[in-house]
Structures are given as C-alpha cells and as structure tokens.
N, C-alpha and C positions, 0 to 999 in steps of 0.2 A: 503493499497500500504507499503511496509517495502520497506526498505536501501535495499536491493539483485532487486524488481524489479526493481529501478527506475538503478540500475546499470545494470541491461540484453536489459528495455529500450534502455542506452543510447547506451551497446558495441552495440542494433539492429542500431540507428542511426548512429554508426561511423565510423559500416558497411558500412550500404549504403550513407552515403555522399562517402566513397570511394568508393563504386563500381562508382557509374555514379560521382566521373572523374574519373575516367580509359576511361569510353562513351564519354567524354568530350572533356576530352584527344585524344582521336580519332576519332575526328570532330574535331579538332584543326586541327591535323593533316592529316585528308583526304582535309578543307579546304587549305590547307599547299602548301599540292602535287596541287589541280587547282590554284592555283594565280600560281605556278610556270609549271603550263601547265604540268602537269603527272595525265591525265585520264583516266589510268591504274585503277584504286584501286575500290573497291565498302567498303562499310563501314554495317557491319555485321543490323542485324536487331534480335532483343530477340522473342521472342517469349506471350512477355508482352504489347507488339503494343502501349508502353504507348510516351507522348512529345517527347521522345531522336529520337525512332524510326520511329514519325513523320520528327523529326530533318532530321534521317541520309536517310528515303528515299528518298526528298525530294533532296538531295544533290546527290545523287544514280540516278533518275530518270536528275540533271542536269549536271551530269558525263558522261549519256548516250548523251542529247544533244550536249553539247562541243566535244564530238567523233566525233558527226557529223556536227557540223558546228561552223562555228568562234566566237568564242569571246565574249560573248552579259553581259555587265557592266547592261545594269539592271537588266540580271535576276542577275546579282550576285548582287546585293543593294536591291531584290524581298528578295532575302535568308537568305541577315545578318541582315533586317529587320523581318524577324521571328526570331528569334534567340532570349532567354528567357539569352545571360550570354553579358551585352560591348563589342564592335568591334565596335574599333577607328580604320581609315586611320590621319594615319599622315603625312606629307608635311614634310618633312626633312629642305630643306633649309631655311621651312622660320617660322620651330619651332610652325606649328600650326596644329588643326583638321581638315581636310577639309572631312573628313566622318563619319558617324555614325550612330546602329542605337538606335531606339524610345527603346531600353533596357538602355541603355548609359544613354540619358535623366531619363531615373528612376531613375536608381541606384546613378549618378552627382545629386541629384534633378536641372540638367538647362532645367525645364520649358517655362521656360521665357527671353526667352537670344537665337537674336541672332549663330543659332548653326553656322554658316560660318565665325564665331569672337571672336569666345574662344581657347584662348591663350593656348596653353601648359601647361604651369607654374600655371593657373590658374586651376589646381587638380591637379601638380603630381608633387612633391617634390624634391630637389634640387638633391637625390641619384638613380631617376627614367626616369631622364631627359641625367644624364651622361649616365648611360645604355644603354641608347635612344641612344647616339655620338660613346658609341664604338661600338656600334652593328653595327651603319653605315656606318660604320669608314672599319667596321671587314669584310668579306666573307661569313659570320654564314649565316644561311638559317635561319636559328630557331633561336631563348632563349627565355627561359625563370628563372624570379623571382620573393619571394617571398615577400610582402613591406606588409608593418601596412600604410590604413590613417584614418583622420576628415574624414565625409563629415559633412556639420553641424553640428559639437556637438557629430557626434556620431563616434565612430572608427571601425573600423569595416577590413581586412586581407584580402588578394589577393593572388592571381596570377598573374600574368603581359606577358601573351602567344607572344612573336613576332616574329609577318615574314616579312619577307622583297615579298613585291609584284612585279612583273617584269611587266618589262617594254610595256611588249604586254596588260595590264595594265592599264594602270595611268605611263601616257607624263613623271609629274615630280617623281622625284624617294621619289622615299611614302613604309613603313611600319606601319602593320597593328598590332594593339596591341585589343588581345584576352582577357579577362579580368576572369578571376574567383571568385570566395567570397566562402574562407572556413572563414569564421566569425561564423557558426556555429559549424564545423564540431576542430579548433582549443578552441571554450569556450565545445564543449563535453569530448577536451583533458583536458584541466584545473580540468574540476572537474571529473575525475575519478581519473586522481596524484593526487589531493586534500584526493575522498574515499578511492582507495589506503595505502594512508601517515597517513592519520584517524585512519584506520583497521594496520597496523602499531604500529601505537607508544602504542594504544590500545595493541597490545599483545606484546607488552614489558614491557606494566606496569602490566595485563598478569602475565610474568613471576618476575618480583621483587615482585609480591606480596607474 
C-alpha cells in the first residue's frame, strides 16, 4: 500500500461522508416540514436501497399517513427511535430533555440513568445553551451550528440542527435537536491537509536542491 493509495481511500471516504451528510440534511429538512404540518414533500429513494433509503421510505410513508389522518405522536416516537443519529426534544422553559431516541443514549453513553431527569447542562456547553436560548427567542424555524464536545474523554465534532416544534405536537414550547457526528469527516480533512503540507514541503526542498 502506497501513500497515494491511502490518499485515494481518504478522498473516497471524504466524498462518501459528504454524500451521506447531504442525504441526512434532506431527512432533517423533511422532519422539520412534518413537524410544522407540511406534508406535501417526499424524500428521494436511491438505487442503493441502503439504511438511509429505509429511513426515507419510512418518512414518506409516515407523511402519507399524516396527510390522511390526525397527528400521531407515537408514530413520531417510533420513527425517531429508528434513526441512527441522536435526536432530542428540549423543553425550552425547563431547559431539560423531555424525549430522545436510543441513538442519543448510545452517543452520550446515558444507559444507566433516568432519561427524563437529565438536565440540558449535563452534556451541552454554554455556547450551545446560548444558541438554544437565542433560537427560542427568535422567529426562525430552523438553524444549525458546528461544535466540538468531549464525551467520556473522547473529542467529537458534531453539527447540531435546531428545529422549532409546532404546538400541535407539543403543548409546551419545544425545540428538536438533531445531531450529526462529523468526527470522521474532520479527521479525514486533517489527514488530507497534513499530506498536502508534507508534499508541498517535499517539493520546496527539491526546488532548493
């Protein structure tokens, strides 16, 4: 295996991460639309028929059901629990988590606690809490930020998507947080940049010889 082979593999993984992020962004956008009562859109299904396509098909089917019937909170809960990315619902008055899916438990390693008693500050830093406060006071429906957090000593890079939930679904003022782990993508970018710097230094040395 040569350095060029490694670089080619890193480029492939990086492009794959970008494609998956774009598809996840569509899922987040669709969840936001459904939460706001907009059932007029559907998600594309690729020829790969992978896990993301399964989620897309489930969302499309659920959107059809919502168009034909009243809101089903349990249906949303089942759907969110099927997602592989962490999804949380925050009570903006109490500054606490009211619901989250199984992926959230695994991501934050909250497997032995009462999920309805976890305070928001137990894992989100001041910057994120301030963003949450600003978002709750604004007129925005959605927004997102990039953050670096540490979980059990492990540094992770994430994108946090904020989505205001319609009062139809939640009596209390609530905001949904959809987390995307981009740690692998960030590390790939660092490796690519380090290799480019190394190659540039090597070329500079050759020019001076």
